[in-house]
VOVEXLO-921427 format. One record per residue (C-alpha): x, y, z; chain; residue number from 1. Coordinates in steps of 0.1 Angstrom, whole numbers. Example, Ala and Ser with C-alpha at 12.3 -4.5 7.8 and 13.67 -1.06 7.14 Angstrom:
<sites>
123 | -45 | 78 | A | 1
137 | -11 | 71 | A | 2
</sites>
This chain:
<sites>
3466 | 2929 | -1364 | A | 1
3496 | 2946 | -1348 | A | 2
3497 | 2971 | -1377 | A | 3
3460 | 2980 | -1371 | A | 4
3466 | 2985 | -1334 | A | 5
3496 | 3007 | -1341 | A | 6
3476 | 3029 | -1365 | A | 7
3447 | 3032 | -1340 | A | 8
3472 | 3042 | -1312 | A | 9
3489 | 3068 | -1335 | A | 10
3455 | 3083 | -1344 | A | 11
3444 | 3084 | -1308 | A | 12
3476 | 3102 | -1297 | A | 13
3474 | 3126 | -1326 | A | 14
3438 | 3135 | -1318 | A | 15
3447 | 3140 | -1282 | A | 16
3475 | 3164 | -1291 | A | 17
3453 | 3184 | -1314 | A | 18
3428 | 3191 | -1286 | A | 19
3456 | 3204 | -1264 | A | 20
3468 | 3228 | -1291 | A | 21
3433 | 3242 | -1296 | A | 22
3430 | 3253 | -1260 | A | 23
3442 | 3289 | -1254 | A | 24
3458 | 3294 | -1220 | A | 25
3435 | 3313 | -1196 | A | 26
3444 | 3349 | -1194 | A | 27
3443 | 3367 | -1162 | A | 28
3413 | 3391 | -1161 | A | 29
3420 | 3427 | -1162 | A | 30
3409 | 3450 | -1134 | A | 31
3383 | 3465 | -1158 | A | 32
3369 | 3431 | -1165 | A | 33
3369 | 3421 | -1129 | A | 34
3352 | 3453 | -1116 | A | 35
3325 | 3453 | -1144 | A | 36
3317 | 3416 | -1146 | A | 37
3288 | 3415 | -1121 | A | 38
3270 | 3435 | -1094 | A | 39
3288 | 3438 | -1061 | A | 40
3268 | 3433 | -1029 | A | 41
3277 | 3451 | -997 | A | 42
3290 | 3428 | -970 | A | 43
3309 | 3450 | -946 | A | 44
3319 | 3486 | -939 | A | 45
3334 | 3507 | -912 | A | 46
3367 | 3523 | -901 | A | 47
3396 | 3499 | -897 | A | 48
3406 | 3514 | -863 | A | 49
3433 | 3488 | -855 | A | 50
3447 | 3490 | -890 | A | 51
3448 | 3452 | -896 | A | 52
3434 | 3456 | -931 | A | 53
3399 | 3443 | -924 | A | 54
3367 | 3454 | -906 | A | 55
3365 | 3435 | -873 | A | 56
3332 | 3429 | -855 | A | 57
3338 | 3458 | -832 | A | 58
3345 | 3481 | -862 | A | 59
3315 | 3469 | -883 | A | 60
3290 | 3496 | -892 | A | 61
3268 | 3479 | -918 | A | 62
3231 | 3477 | -908 | A | 63
3209 | 3448 | -917 | A | 64
3189 | 3469 | -942 | A | 65
3222 | 3476 | -961 | A | 66
3234 | 3439 | -965 | A | 67
3217 | 3436 | -999 | A | 68
3227 | 3470 | -1013 | A | 69
3245 | 3467 | -1046 | A | 70
3270 | 3486 | -1066 | A | 71
3276 | 3480 | -1103 | A | 72
3304 | 3494 | -1124 | A | 73
3298 | 3496 | -1162 | A | 74
3325 | 3497 | -1189 | A | 75
3314 | 3532 | -1201 | A | 76
3326 | 3547 | -1168 | A | 77
3292 | 3550 | -1152 | A | 78
3278 | 3530 | -1123 | A | 79
3247 | 3524 | -1103 | A | 80
3243 | 3520 | -1065 | A | 81
3210 | 3505 | -1053 | A | 82
3192 | 3502 | -1020 | A | 83
3175 | 3468 | -1028 | A | 84
3147 | 3449 | -1011 | A | 85
3160 | 3454 | -975 | A | 86
3154 | 3491 | -977 | A | 87
3167 | 3516 | -952 | A | 88
3140 | 3541 | -962 | A | 89
3162 | 3558 | -987 | A | 90
3144 | 3585 | -1007 | A | 91
3163 | 3577 | -1039 | A | 92
3169 | 3539 | -1039 | A | 93
3190 | 3542 | -1071 | A | 94
3220 | 3564 | -1074 | A | 95
3239 | 3568 | -1107 | A | 96
3275 | 3579 | -1107 | A | 97
3306 | 3584 | -1129 | A | 98
3338 | 3565 | -1121 | A | 99
3372 | 3559 | -1135 | A | 100
3405 | 3542 | -1126 | A | 101
3430 | 3566 | -1111 | A | 102
3467 | 3560 | -1106 | A | 103
3467 | 3532 | -1131 | A | 104
3443 | 3506 | -1117 | A | 105
3451 | 3509 | -1080 | A | 106
3425 | 3535 | -1072 | A | 107
3390 | 3545 | -1082 | A | 108
3377 | 3580 | -1087 | A | 109
3340 | 3579 | -1079 | A | 110
3322 | 3612 | -1084 | A | 111
3354 | 3630 | -1076 | A | 112
3361 | 3610 | -1044 | A | 113
3392 | 3587 | -1043 | A | 114
3391 | 3551 | -1031 | A | 115
3421 | 3528 | -1030 | A | 116
3415 | 3492 | -1043 | A | 117
3427 | 3469 | -1015 | A | 118
3414 | 3437 | -1031 | A | 119
3399 | 3431 | -1065 | A | 120
3394 | 3395 | -1077 | A | 121
3366 | 3372 | -1090 | A | 122
3347 | 3372 | -1056 | A | 123
3358 | 3402 | -1036 | A | 124
3362 | 3440 | -1039 | A | 125
3376 | 3459 | -1009 | A | 126
3378 | 3496 | -1012 | A | 127
3394 | 3522 | -988 | A | 128
3375 | 3554 | -993 | A | 129
3396 | 3585 | -986 | A | 130
3377 | 3611 | -967 | A | 131
3391 | 3646 | -965 | A | 132
3404 | 3657 | -931 | A | 133
3402 | 3622 | -917 | A | 134
3434 | 3603 | -916 | A | 135
3419 | 3568 | -915 | A | 136
3397 | 3559 | -945 | A | 137
3364 | 3542 | -946 | A | 138
3367 | 3506 | -957 | A | 139
3339 | 3488 | -976 | A | 140
3338 | 3451 | -987 | A | 141
3317 | 3438 | -1015 | A | 142
3310 | 3402 | -1027 | A | 143
3293 | 3387 | -1057 | A | 144
</sites>
């Protein structure tokens, strides 16, 4: 009986070890994977006047009709921006654009305009758009 219990215990431990070996460690997603995995929905934009790295209530410029606007980046370096159900009366509700990473993966070049990536993770994309002749950029926050 002891021998049978020992064999069962060894088999159980061996089976448990095999399961752990089969699991590959989760790799950190690349910036390309993060930016192209889903549509991004506008949640905030404006000028960060007090330079605290976020858009405060007094700096917020997003209108209600823009809170469902989306932007999507595709792996073939094209993208699509949409004015969705809450329309602002946009003549062209869909805008297609070309994009690429610039300066490694710290900036985006969208239709020739540069934007620094402040945050890029599973749930949040924060861009600081650089506008010529204006020292402070225009910050936009997107969520999934």
